[in-house]
C-alpha positions, 0 to 999 in steps of 0.5 A: 571963532569957536571950532563948532561955530566954524564948522557950522558956517563952513556947511553953508559953502555948499554952493561955492565952486573951485575953478581951475585950469586943467583937462576938459572935465567937471565933477559934481558928486554927492559927498558921503555917497553910498559908493554904489556907483561913480558920482563923478560926471565927465563932459567934454564940453566944459572948458574948466574944472569945477569941484564942489566945495562940500567935497573938499576939492576931492574927486572919487572914481568909484568905477571899480568899486563894488556895486549892487544892493548887497554891498557895504563898507569894510570895517577895519580889523583894528581900531584904526579909522580914516581921518575925521577931518582934513584941510584942502583947497576950497576958495579962489580969492573972489570966492573967499570974498563972496563967502566971508563978506555976507557973514560979516554983513549980518553981524551973526558972529559978533563985531570982534570976530568980524573985525579980526577976520577983516584984519586977517584977510583984507587989511594985510595982517597977514593977507591983503584984499583976499590975495586978489593979486595972487589970483590963479597962483594958489588957493585958500584952504579950509577944513572939511569933515569926512562924510559920516564922521560929523559926530566924532570928536576928531571932527573938531580937530581941524580948527585952523583958520582959512589959509593961503597956499601958493601953487606948487608950495607945501601947506604950512608945517603946522598942518598935519591934516593937510591933504596928501596922497596918503590921506587921500588913500585913507579917505578912499578906504572909507569909500570902498564897498564890497559884496555881502557873503553868501556861501554855497553849502552842500547839502544846500537847504537842509543839513543833518546833525553830525553831517559835514557840510561843505561850504565854498565861494566862487572866486568870480564873485569876489574880485578885487575892488578899488577907489581912486581919490584925487585933488585935480587942482593939486595934481595928486591922487591915490588908489585904494585896492581891496583884495579878498583873502579869506572867509571866516565861518561862524556857524551861529551856534557853539554846538558846531565844529568848523573846518578848519578848526579856526573857521578861517578858509583861505583863498586858493585857486581863484575861490574859497573852499572847494565845491562838493562833488559826488564821491566826497561824502566821506571826505573832510571839507577844506571849508565847512561846518558840522552841526552837533545839534538840531536847529529845532523848529528854527534855523541857525544864522550862519555868518560868513565874513570876508577879510579884504587885504587893503593897500594903496598906491599914490602920486610920486611912487607913494603907497603901502599897506592899510588895515585889513577890512572885513564885511560879511552876511548871514544866511539861515541854515536848517539842521535836522536830526537823522531819522532812523527806523528801528525794527 
């Protein structure tokens, strides 16, 4: 069956659930959620764990993620992106039967493909009767497209037919996109949300041409954030953590001078930059900007972009760095000429 058709068919599994013995918890969350809060619900009254098939058996804990109306996803500082598709558990034997037999029954995929599929999953070449004799001893794995990446060319790379993996056994060696703690960390990267950036300025509302304007950020507003992704039926997890390290000031016009000259203000003492205080008017701000011309009847769009250092830790002592991420915001700055009186 062509890859595009398979992905379309897989979308029809939204109501299928994976069951596994485990802690008294269940997860039901919206795939590709905005990350503004946990979409995982926990109930002590449940005796089994249910994972939405459309979520690729992955549960996200976003309780330490950024929240609020101004948050957004970080953008990698390079061309790196999380995987567009991956393989993970999706079906028990009964669930695979319930999924495939209706497709075969309506003849929508053609007699030849249906016959090949029946031969593969029912007639013993290589699987017999959907592996019902192995019920509880493994799972059927299938491909998933990472939410938000449906239009990427890489979303079509996972074309392997649904395959069986015994509990405790590794997936086939020819399946590089099979879920691992590292891939979980990369998918968690995709779910990281950080706050937009509004720097404090002095002067606050209106500044003057050739007057150094101090800029700073309260470190309490930019704490580390983290998202944990796990596959409970496999017992693997990874936590991706983003830590703010610097802010880059873009004055919104080339007719300006930044402090430092690079515009990159480092995190120090729990904050970025230094708040202005009386008596510092003649000092050079450690973080700030000096406008060299007036904004006229309008304003300049000052942009402050935070760089976040991102790393992960996972099951079995795995972990390491991931690409730095950035996220910023703009604010209006009014710059006026200094008025002088001639006598």
